C-alpha positions in Angstrom: 0.4 22.8 -19.7 0.2 26.2 -18.0 -2.4 24.9 -15.6 -0.2 22.1 -14.5 2.6 24.6 -13.6 0.0 26.7 -11.7 -1.1 23.6 -9.7 2.6 22.7 -9.0 3.4 26.2 -7.9 0.3 26.3 -5.7 1.2 23.1 -3.8 4.9 24.0 -3.7 4.3 27.4 -2.2 1.9 25.9 0.3 4.2 23.2 1.6 7.2 25.5 1.6 5.5 28.0 3.8 4.2 25.4 6.3 5.5 25.5 9.9 3.3 23.2 12.0 2.1 21.4 8.9 5.5 19.8 8.3 5.4 18.2 11.8 1.9 17.0 11.2 2.9 15.4 7.8 5.9 13.8 9.5 3.6 12.3 12.2 1.2 11.0 9.4 4.1 9.4 7.5 5.4 7.7 10.7 1.9 6.4 11.5 1.5 5.0 7.9 4.9 3.2 8.2 3.8 1.7 11.4 0.4 0.6 10.0 1.6 -0.8 6.7 5.0 -2.2 7.7 5.0 -3.2 11.3 1.4 -4.3 11.9 1.4 -6.3 8.6 4.2 -8.5 9.9 2.2 -9.4 13.0 -1.4 -9.5 12.0 -1.4 -10.5 8.3 0.6 -13.7 7.8 1.3 -15.1 4.3 -1.7 -17.4 4.1 -1.0 -18.7 0.7 2.6 -19.6 1.5 1.5 -21.5 4.6 -1.4 -23.4 3.1 -0.5 -24.0 -0.6 2.1 -26.6 -1.7 5.1 -25.0 -3.3 4.5 -24.4 -7.0 0.7 -24.9 -6.6 -0.1 -21.4 -5.4 -2.2 -20.4 -8.4 -4.3 -23.6 -8.2 -4.8 -23.0 -4.5 -6.1 -19.5 -5.0 -8.4 -20.8 -7.8 -9.8 -23.4 -5.5 -10.3 -20.9 -2.7 -12.2 -18.6 -5.1 -14.2 -21.5 -6.4 -13.1 -21.1 -10.0 -14.0 -24.3 -11.8 -12.5 -23.7 -15.2 -9.0 -22.5 -14.2 -6.3 -23.6 -16.6 -2.7 -22.8 -16.5 
């Protein structure tokens, strides 16, 4: 367990002493939020909800994947 504490201390000290790096990590976090939250809403619609009858989502996916022996 000593090695885990050494790893933790290494990263903790590294992030604590950052100056420019904190701003860069903030920019990275903002970009990830934009990519995964905002763009998903506009470019990745809920295909299953739009094309499968309600309550038949599992069967719809099985048909799209061409699974012949699907049983619920």
